Biopython code that builds the backbone (N, CA, C, O; Angstrom):
import numpy as np
from Bio.PDB.StructureBuilder import StructureBuilder

atoms = [
    (1, "UNK", "N", (-25.649, 37.163, 16.183)),
    (1, "UNK", "CA", (-25.305, 38.047, 17.269)),
    (1, "UNK", "C", (-23.800, 38.072, 17.488)),
    (1, "UNK", "O", (-23.263, 39.094, 17.915)),
    (2, "UNK", "N", (-23.102, 36.964, 17.206)),
    (2, "UNK", "CA", (-21.651, 36.974, 17.376)),
    (2, "UNK", "C", (-21.008, 38.015, 16.465)),
    (2, "UNK", "O", (-20.022, 38.647, 16.844)),
    (3, "UNK", "N", (-21.559, 38.198, 15.271)),
    (3, "UNK", "CA", (-21.024, 39.199, 14.356)),
    (3, "UNK", "C", (-21.164, 40.588, 14.963)),
    (3, "UNK", "O", (-20.236, 41.394, 14.893)),
    (4, "UNK", "N", (-22.314, 40.868, 15.554)),
    (4, "UNK", "CA", (-22.533, 42.167, 16.195)),
    (4, "UNK", "C", (-21.570, 42.334, 17.361)),
    (4, "UNK", "O", (-21.006, 43.413, 17.545)),
    (5, "UNK", "N", (-21.372, 41.286, 18.149)),
    (5, "UNK", "CA", (-20.462, 41.361, 19.291)),
    (5, "UNK", "C", (-19.042, 41.679, 18.827)),
    (5, "UNK", "O", (-18.367, 42.510, 19.434)),
    (6, "UNK", "N", (-18.589, 41.034, 17.769)),
    (6, "UNK", "CA", (-17.249, 41.296, 17.230)),
    (6, "UNK", "C", (-17.169, 42.727, 16.709)),
    (6, "UNK", "O", (-16.148, 43.391, 16.894)),
    (7, "UNK", "N", (-18.219, 43.211, 16.065)),
    (7, "UNK", "CA", (-18.236, 44.591, 15.567)),
    (7, "UNK", "C", (-18.190, 45.603, 16.711)),
    (7, "UNK", "O", (-17.543, 46.643, 16.592)),
    (8, "UNK", "N", (-18.866, 45.308, 17.810)),
    (8, "UNK", "CA", (-18.832, 46.197, 18.974)),
    (8, "UNK", "C", (-17.409, 46.279, 19.525)),
    (8, "UNK", "O", (-16.924, 47.365, 19.841)),
    (9, "UNK", "N", (-16.747, 45.139, 19.639)),
    (9, "UNK", "CA", (-15.362, 45.123, 20.129)),
    (9, "UNK", "C", (-14.456, 45.876, 19.169)),
    (9, "UNK", "O", (-13.600, 46.642, 19.613)),
    (10, "UNK", "N", (-14.621, 45.682, 17.873)),
    (10, "UNK", "CA", (-13.799, 46.385, 16.883)),
    (10, "UNK", "C", (-14.013, 47.894, 16.972)),
    (10, "UNK", "O", (-13.052, 48.657, 16.883)),
    (11, "UNK", "N", (-15.254, 48.332, 17.147)),
    (11, "UNK", "CA", (-15.532, 49.763, 17.284)),
    (11, "UNK", "C", (-14.885, 50.311, 18.552)),
    (11, "UNK", "O", (-14.357, 51.423, 18.554)),
    (12, "UNK", "N", (-14.927, 49.541, 19.610)),
    (12, "UNK", "CA", (-14.270, 49.944, 20.859)),
    (12, "UNK", "C", (-12.766, 50.123, 20.627)),
    (12, "UNK", "O", (-12.180, 51.126, 21.034)),
    (13, "UNK", "N", (-12.161, 49.147, 19.975)),
    (13, "UNK", "CA", (-10.719, 49.214, 19.713)),
    (13, "UNK", "C", (-10.345, 50.429, 18.873)),
    (13, "UNK", "O", (-9.276, 51.010, 19.059)),
    (14, "UNK", "N", (-11.222, 50.815, 17.950)),
    (14, "UNK", "CA", (-10.923, 51.935, 17.051)),
    (14, "UNK", "C", (-11.097, 53.291, 17.737)),
    (14, "UNK", "O", (-10.464, 54.264, 17.327)),
    (15, "UNK", "N", (-11.930, 53.378, 18.760)),
    (15, "UNK", "CA", (-12.283, 54.671, 19.326)),
    (15, "UNK", "C", (-11.776, 54.936, 20.741)),
    (15, "UNK", "O", (-11.852, 56.068, 21.217)),
    (16, "UNK", "N", (-11.266, 53.926, 21.410)),
    (16, "UNK", "CA", (-10.830, 54.111, 22.787)),
    (16, "UNK", "C", (-9.310, 54.073, 22.850)),
    (16, "UNK", "O", (-8.666, 53.207, 22.258)),
    (17, "UNK", "N", (-8.762, 55.019, 23.569)),
    (17, "UNK", "CA", (-7.316, 55.049, 23.772)),
    (17, "UNK", "C", (-7.032, 54.796, 25.242)),
    (17, "UNK", "O", (-7.533, 55.502, 26.118)),
    (18, "UNK", "N", (-6.230, 53.789, 25.496)),
    (18, "UNK", "CA", (-5.860, 53.473, 26.861)),
    (18, "UNK", "C", (-4.514, 54.116, 27.156)),
    (18, "UNK", "O", (-3.599, 54.074, 26.334)),
    (19, "UNK", "N", (-4.406, 54.707, 28.327)),
    (19, "UNK", "CA", (-3.175, 55.371, 28.732)),
    (19, "UNK", "C", (-2.710, 54.817, 30.072)),
    (19, "UNK", "O", (-3.510, 54.328, 30.869)),
    (20, "UNK", "N", (-1.427, 54.899, 30.303)),
    (20, "UNK", "CA", (-0.870, 54.481, 31.577)),
    (20, "UNK", "C", (-1.373, 55.429, 32.664)),
    (20, "UNK", "O", (-1.449, 56.639, 32.454)),
    (21, "UNK", "N", (-1.710, 54.880, 33.804)),
    (21, "UNK", "CA", (-2.184, 55.704, 34.915)),
    (21, "UNK", "C", (-1.053, 56.597, 35.419)),
    (21, "UNK", "O", (0.095, 56.162, 35.504)),
    (22, "UNK", "N", (-1.376, 57.834, 35.750)),
    (22, "UNK", "CA", (-0.373, 58.781, 36.217)),
    (22, "UNK", "C", (0.093, 58.478, 37.637)),
    (22, "UNK", "O", (1.216, 58.827, 38.001)),
    (23, "UNK", "N", (-0.729, 57.850, 38.427)),
    (23, "UNK", "CA", (-0.399, 57.544, 39.814)),
    (23, "UNK", "C", (0.589, 56.377, 39.858)),
    (23, "UNK", "O", (0.230, 55.268, 39.463)),
    (24, "UNK", "N", (1.832, 56.595, 40.329)),
    (24, "UNK", "CA", (2.831, 55.520, 40.331)),
    (24, "UNK", "C", (2.448, 54.328, 41.212)),
    (24, "UNK", "O", (2.907, 53.212, 40.970)),
    (25, "UNK", "N", (1.621, 54.552, 42.222)),
    (25, "UNK", "CA", (1.180, 53.450, 43.081)),
    (25, "UNK", "C", (0.176, 52.566, 42.342)),
    (25, "UNK", "O", (0.142, 51.353, 42.546)),
    (26, "UNK", "N", (-0.632, 53.175, 41.492)),
    (26, "UNK", "CA", (-1.687, 52.452, 40.779)),
    (26, "UNK", "C", (-1.348, 52.217, 39.304)),
    (26, "UNK", "O", (-2.252, 52.004, 38.495)),
    (27, "UNK", "N", (-0.061, 52.253, 38.943)),
    (27, "UNK", "CA", (0.328, 52.145, 37.544)),
    (27, "UNK", "C", (-0.115, 50.805, 36.922)),
    (27, "UNK", "O", (-0.407, 50.747, 35.728)),
    (28, "UNK", "N", (-0.163, 49.754, 37.714)),
    (28, "UNK", "CA", (-0.644, 48.454, 37.237)),
    (28, "UNK", "C", (-2.062, 48.251, 37.755)),
    (28, "UNK", "O", (-2.259, 47.904, 38.919)),
    (29, "UNK", "N", (-3.041, 48.466, 36.895)),
    (29, "UNK", "CA", (-4.435, 48.316, 37.305)),
    (29, "UNK", "C", (-4.784, 46.834, 37.398)),
    (29, "UNK", "O", (-4.472, 46.059, 36.495)),
    (30, "UNK", "N", (-5.416, 46.455, 38.466)),
    (30, "UNK", "CA", (-5.890, 45.091, 38.660)),
    (30, "UNK", "C", (-7.383, 45.140, 38.922)),
    (30, "UNK", "O", (-7.863, 45.927, 39.738)),
    (31, "UNK", "N", (-8.101, 44.292, 38.219)),
    (31, "UNK", "CA", (-9.548, 44.228, 38.419)),
    (31, "UNK", "C", (-9.802, 43.713, 39.821)),
    (31, "UNK", "O", (-9.315, 42.646, 40.194)),
    (32, "UNK", "N", (-10.558, 44.464, 40.594)),
    (32, "UNK", "CA", (-10.867, 44.074, 41.965)),
    (32, "UNK", "C", (-12.015, 43.095, 42.017)),
    (32, "UNK", "O", (-12.567, 42.721, 40.982)),
    (33, "UNK", "N", (-12.378, 42.680, 43.211)),
    (33, "UNK", "CA", (-13.481, 41.731, 43.355)),
    (33, "UNK", "C", (-14.796, 42.353, 42.894)),
    (33, "UNK", "O", (-15.046, 43.539, 43.110)),
    (34, "UNK", "N", (-15.610, 41.556, 42.271)),
    (34, "UNK", "CA", (-16.910, 42.006, 41.789)),
    (34, "UNK", "C", (-17.898, 42.037, 42.944)),
    (34, "UNK", "O", (-17.950, 41.106, 43.747)),
    (35, "UNK", "N", (-18.674, 43.097, 43.028)),
    (35, "UNK", "CA", (-19.665, 43.237, 44.087)),
    (35, "UNK", "C", (-21.052, 43.332, 43.451)),
    (35, "UNK", "O", (-21.508, 44.426, 43.117)),
    (36, "UNK", "N", (-21.721, 42.196, 43.282)),
    (36, "UNK", "CA", (-23.037, 42.218, 42.641)),
    (36, "UNK", "C", (-24.061, 42.996, 43.465)),
    (36, "UNK", "O", (-23.980, 43.064, 44.692)),
    (37, "UNK", "N", (-25.023, 43.576, 42.758)),
    (37, "UNK", "CA", (-26.072, 44.334, 43.441)),
    (37, "UNK", "C", (-27.325, 43.498, 43.668)),
    (37, "UNK", "O", (-28.276, 43.961, 44.298)),
    (38, "UNK", "N", (-27.329, 42.283, 43.164)),
    (38, "UNK", "CA", (-28.472, 41.393, 43.343)),
    (38, "UNK", "C", (-27.998, 39.976, 43.582)),
    (38, "UNK", "O", (-26.798, 39.719, 43.669)),
    (39, "UNK", "N", (-28.944, 39.061, 43.686)),
    (39, "UNK", "CA", (-28.586, 37.679, 44.005)),
    (39, "UNK", "C", (-28.685, 36.727, 42.817)),
    (39, "UNK", "O", (-28.282, 35.570, 42.932)),
    (40, "UNK", "N", (-29.215, 37.183, 41.674)),
    (40, "UNK", "CA", (-29.334, 36.331, 40.499)),
    (40, "UNK", "C", (-28.150, 36.622, 39.592)),
    (40, "UNK", "O", (-27.989, 37.742, 39.106)),
    (41, "UNK", "N", (-27.320, 35.605, 39.366)),
    (41, "UNK", "CA", (-26.110, 35.820, 38.579)),
    (41, "UNK", "C", (-26.140, 35.051, 37.268)),
    (41, "UNK", "O", (-26.871, 34.071, 37.121)),
    (42, "UNK", "N", (-25.334, 35.512, 36.319)),
    (42, "UNK", "CA", (-25.142, 34.862, 35.030)),
    (42, "UNK", "C", (-23.656, 34.555, 34.919)),
    (42, "UNK", "O", (-22.827, 35.459, 35.034)),
    (43, "UNK", "N", (-23.307, 33.285, 34.695)),
    (43, "UNK", "CA", (-21.916, 32.887, 34.578)),
    (43, "UNK", "C", (-21.407, 33.116, 33.162)),
    (43, "UNK", "O", (-22.152, 32.993, 32.190)),
    (44, "UNK", "N", (-20.107, 33.457, 33.063)),
    (44, "UNK", "CA", (-19.438, 33.665, 31.778)),
    (44, "UNK", "C", (-18.099, 32.959, 31.785)),
    (44, "UNK", "O", (-17.464, 32.832, 32.832)),
    (45, "UNK", "N", (-17.665, 32.495, 30.618)),
    (45, "UNK", "CA", (-16.355, 31.864, 30.460)),
    (45, "UNK", "C", (-15.302, 32.898, 30.064)),
    (45, "UNK", "O", (-14.163, 32.824, 30.525)),
    (46, "UNK", "N", (-15.666, 33.853, 29.220)),
    (46, "UNK", "CA", (-14.729, 34.841, 28.671)),
    (46, "UNK", "C", (-15.059, 36.230, 29.200)),
    (46, "UNK", "O", (-15.535, 37.091, 28.460)),
    (47, "UNK", "N", (-14.802, 36.438, 30.486)),
    (47, "UNK", "CA", (-15.120, 37.723, 31.108)),
    (47, "UNK", "C", (-14.109, 38.032, 32.200)),
    (47, "UNK", "O", (-13.313, 37.176, 32.587)),
    (48, "UNK", "N", (-14.150, 39.242, 32.680)),
    (48, "UNK", "CA", (-13.243, 39.655, 33.746)),
    (48, "UNK", "C", (-13.535, 38.976, 35.069)),
    (48, "UNK", "O", (-12.646, 38.838, 35.910)),
    (49, "UNK", "N", (-14.784, 38.547, 35.261)),
    (49, "UNK", "CA", (-15.199, 37.855, 36.475)),
    (49, "UNK", "C", (-15.977, 36.602, 36.057)),
    (49, "UNK", "O", (-16.539, 36.574, 34.962)),
    (50, "UNK", "N", (-16.021, 35.583, 36.888)),
    (50, "UNK", "CA", (-16.721, 34.354, 36.517)),
    (50, "UNK", "C", (-18.229, 34.509, 36.361)),
    (50, "UNK", "O", (-18.860, 33.740, 35.636)),
    (51, "UNK", "N", (-18.814, 35.505, 37.041)),
    (51, "UNK", "CA", (-20.249, 35.728, 36.902)),
    (51, "UNK", "C", (-20.566, 37.193, 37.183)),
    (51, "UNK", "O", (-19.787, 37.910, 37.811)),
    (52, "UNK", "N", (-21.725, 37.609, 36.703)),
    (52, "UNK", "CA", (-22.199, 38.974, 36.911)),
    (52, "UNK", "C", (-23.656, 38.941, 37.338)),
    (52, "UNK", "O", (-24.391, 38.014, 36.996)),
    (53, "UNK", "N", (-24.062, 39.936, 38.074)),
    (53, "UNK", "CA", (-25.439, 40.102, 38.475)),
    (53, "UNK", "C", (-26.263, 40.377, 37.219)),
    (53, "UNK", "O", (-25.898, 41.230, 36.410)),
    (54, "UNK", "N", (-27.354, 39.669, 37.056)),
    (54, "UNK", "CA", (-28.167, 39.875, 35.859)),
    (54, "UNK", "C", (-28.755, 41.287, 35.798)),
    (54, "UNK", "O", (-29.130, 41.750, 34.721)),
    (55, "UNK", "N", (-28.839, 41.979, 36.943)),
    (55, "UNK", "CA", (-29.325, 43.356, 36.949)),
    (55, "UNK", "C", (-28.287, 44.318, 36.354)),
    (55, "UNK", "O", (-28.600, 45.477, 36.083)),
    (56, "UNK", "N", (-27.061, 43.839, 36.155)),
    (56, "UNK", "CA", (-25.997, 44.688, 35.621)),
    (56, "UNK", "C", (-26.154, 44.959, 34.129)),
    (56, "UNK", "O", (-25.498, 45.849, 33.587)),
    (57, "UNK", "N", (-27.013, 44.204, 33.466)),
    (57, "UNK", "CA", (-27.144, 44.287, 32.019)),
    (57, "UNK", "C", (-28.526, 44.766, 31.595)),
    (57, "UNK", "O", (-29.544, 44.354, 32.152)),
    (58, "UNK", "N", (-28.538, 45.643, 30.597)),
    (58, "UNK", "CA", (-29.785, 45.898, 29.875)),
    (58, "UNK", "C", (-29.942, 44.709, 28.926)),
    (58, "UNK", "O", (-28.958, 44.018, 28.666)),
    (59, "UNK", "N", (-31.131, 44.447, 28.403)),
    (59, "UNK", "CA", (-31.335, 43.274, 27.547)),
    (59, "UNK", "C", (-30.356, 43.205, 26.365)),
    (59, "UNK", "O", (-29.831, 42.131, 26.070)),
    (60, "UNK", "N", (-30.102, 44.333, 25.685)),
    (60, "UNK", "CA", (-29.193, 44.304, 24.544)),
    (60, "UNK", "C", (-27.749, 44.050, 24.981)),
    (60, "UNK", "O", (-26.997, 43.389, 24.265)),
    (61, "UNK", "N", (-27.356, 44.566, 26.144)),
    (61, "UNK", "CA", (-26.006, 44.327, 26.658)),
    (61, "UNK", "C", (-25.811, 42.849, 27.009)),
    (61, "UNK", "O", (-24.760, 42.275, 26.725)),
    (62, "UNK", "N", (-26.811, 42.245, 27.617)),
    (62, "UNK", "CA", (-26.719, 40.835, 27.976)),
    (62, "UNK", "C", (-26.613, 39.975, 26.725)),
    (62, "UNK", "O", (-25.864, 38.998, 26.702)),
    (63, "UNK", "N", (-27.356, 40.333, 25.690)),
    (63, "UNK", "CA", (-27.305, 39.574, 24.440)),
    (63, "UNK", "C", (-25.906, 39.628, 23.825)),
    (63, "UNK", "O", (-25.393, 38.608, 23.364)),
    (64, "UNK", "N", (-25.285, 40.814, 23.816)),
    (64, "UNK", "CA", (-23.924, 40.952, 23.283)),
    (64, "UNK", "C", (-22.940, 40.198, 24.175)),
    (64, "UNK", "O", (-22.049, 39.519, 23.665)),
    (65, "UNK", "N", (-23.084, 40.303, 25.481)),
    (65, "UNK", "CA", (-22.191, 39.594, 26.404)),
    (65, "UNK", "C", (-22.261, 38.080, 26.189)),
    (65, "UNK", "O", (-21.231, 37.406, 26.193)),
    (66, "UNK", "N", (-23.448, 37.555, 26.003)),
    (66, "UNK", "CA", (-23.610, 36.120, 25.744)),
    (66, "UNK", "C", (-22.951, 35.729, 24.431)),
    (66, "UNK", "O", (-22.319, 34.677, 24.339)),
    (67, "UNK", "N", (-23.098, 36.576, 23.411)),
    (67, "UNK", "CA", (-22.493, 36.281, 22.111)),
    (67, "UNK", "C", (-20.968, 36.300, 22.211)),
    (67, "UNK", "O", (-20.304, 35.426, 21.653)),
    (68, "UNK", "N", (-20.409, 37.281, 22.910)),
    (68, "UNK", "CA", (-18.958, 37.330, 23.115)),
    (68, "UNK", "C", (-18.476, 36.106, 23.882)),
    (68, "UNK", "O", (-17.410, 35.564, 23.592)),
    (69, "UNK", "N", (-19.255, 35.678, 24.849)),
    (69, "UNK", "CA", (-18.861, 34.542, 25.674)),
    (69, "UNK", "C", (-18.807, 33.254, 24.873)),
    (69, "UNK", "O", (-18.071, 32.336, 25.235)),
    (70, "UNK", "N", (-19.572, 33.165, 23.789)),
    (70, "UNK", "CA", (-19.575, 31.958, 22.959)),
    (70, "UNK", "C", (-18.349, 31.872, 22.052)),
    (70, "UNK", "O", (-18.030, 30.795, 21.548)),
    (71, "UNK", "N", (-17.664, 32.988, 21.841)),
    (71, "UNK", "CA", (-16.494, 32.981, 20.982)),
    (71, "UNK", "C", (-15.340, 32.273, 21.664)),
    (71, "UNK", "O", (-15.216, 32.296, 22.889)),
    (72, "UNK", "N", (-14.496, 31.644, 20.860)),
    (72, "UNK", "CA", (-13.299, 31.032, 21.429)),
    (72, "UNK", "C", (-12.253, 32.115, 21.630)),
    (72, "UNK", "O", (-12.354, 33.190, 21.039)),
    (73, "UNK", "N", (-11.257, 31.849, 22.450)),
    (73, "UNK", "CA", (-10.212, 32.845, 22.706)),
    (73, "UNK", "C", (-9.455, 33.198, 21.438)),
    (73, "UNK", "O", (-8.899, 34.293, 21.353)),
    (74, "UNK", "N", (-9.412, 32.313, 20.446)),
    (74, "UNK", "CA", (-8.734, 32.604, 19.181)),
    (74, "UNK", "C", (-9.436, 33.745, 18.456)),
    (74, "UNK", "O", (-8.785, 34.548, 17.788)),
    (75, "UNK", "N", (-10.763, 33.822, 18.583)),
    (75, "UNK", "CA", (-11.538, 34.846, 17.892)),
    (75, "UNK", "C", (-11.589, 36.149, 18.653)),
    (75, "UNK", "O", (-11.993, 37.169, 18.094)),
    (76, "UNK", "N", (-11.190, 36.145, 19.915)),
    (76, "UNK", "CA", (-11.252, 37.351, 20.728)),
    (76, "UNK", "C", (-10.001, 38.209, 20.560)),
    (76, "UNK", "O", (-8.910, 37.677, 20.356)),
    (77, "UNK", "N", (-10.149, 39.522, 20.643)),
    (77, "UNK", "CA", (-8.962, 40.400, 20.641)),
    (77, "UNK", "C", (-8.064, 40.022, 21.824)),
    (77, "UNK", "O", (-8.549, 39.526, 22.841)),
    (78, "UNK", "N", (-6.784, 40.252, 21.690)),
    (78, "UNK", "CA", (-5.819, 39.803, 22.691)),
    (78, "UNK", "C", (-6.147, 40.303, 24.098)),
    (78, "UNK", "O", (-5.932, 39.574, 25.066)),
    (79, "UNK", "N", (-6.666, 41.541, 24.240)),
    (79, "UNK", "CA", (-6.935, 42.043, 25.587)),
    (79, "UNK", "C", (-8.162, 41.397, 26.218)),
    (79, "UNK", "O", (-8.375, 41.533, 27.422)),
    (80, "UNK", "N", (-8.967, 40.698, 25.431)),
    (80, "UNK", "CA", (-10.119, 39.991, 25.988)),
    (80, "UNK", "C", (-9.821, 38.522, 26.270)),
    (80, "UNK", "O", (-10.650, 37.823, 26.853)),
    (81, "UNK", "N", (-8.651, 38.052, 25.863)),
    (81, "UNK", "CA", (-8.293, 36.663, 26.120)),
    (81, "UNK", "C", (-7.829, 36.536, 27.560)),
    (81, "UNK", "O", (-6.843, 37.154, 27.962)),
    (82, "UNK", "N", (-8.535, 35.742, 28.322)),
    (82, "UNK", "CA", (-8.230, 35.607, 29.750)),
    (82, "UNK", "C", (-7.607, 34.279, 30.045)),
    (82, "UNK", "O", (-7.284, 33.991, 31.198)),
]
sb = StructureBuilder()
sb.init_structure("model")
sb.init_model(0)
sb.init_chain("A")
sb.init_seg("    ")
for serial, (resi, resn, name, xyz) in enumerate(atoms, 1):
    if name == "N":
        sb.init_residue(resn, " ", resi, " ")
    sb.init_atom(name, np.array(xyz, "f"), 0.0, 1.0, " ", f" {name:<3s}", serial, name[0])
structure = sb.get_structure()
């Protein structure tokens, strides 16, 4: 599954273009506080937030998220290294 997770990230990197926000007030985007929709959470080491609501994931998404979380920061693309 780690191989699939790395392939998903590589496909994302190849197809997504990030641009600077046009709004000068919001030019530096900061991830805000996470607001879970349920009470059952799953903790992650390599994520934008320390935990996520388990309802936030479809089964295949959770499997990829878990596989990504098992990777060391050396194996992660620079923008995923937290």
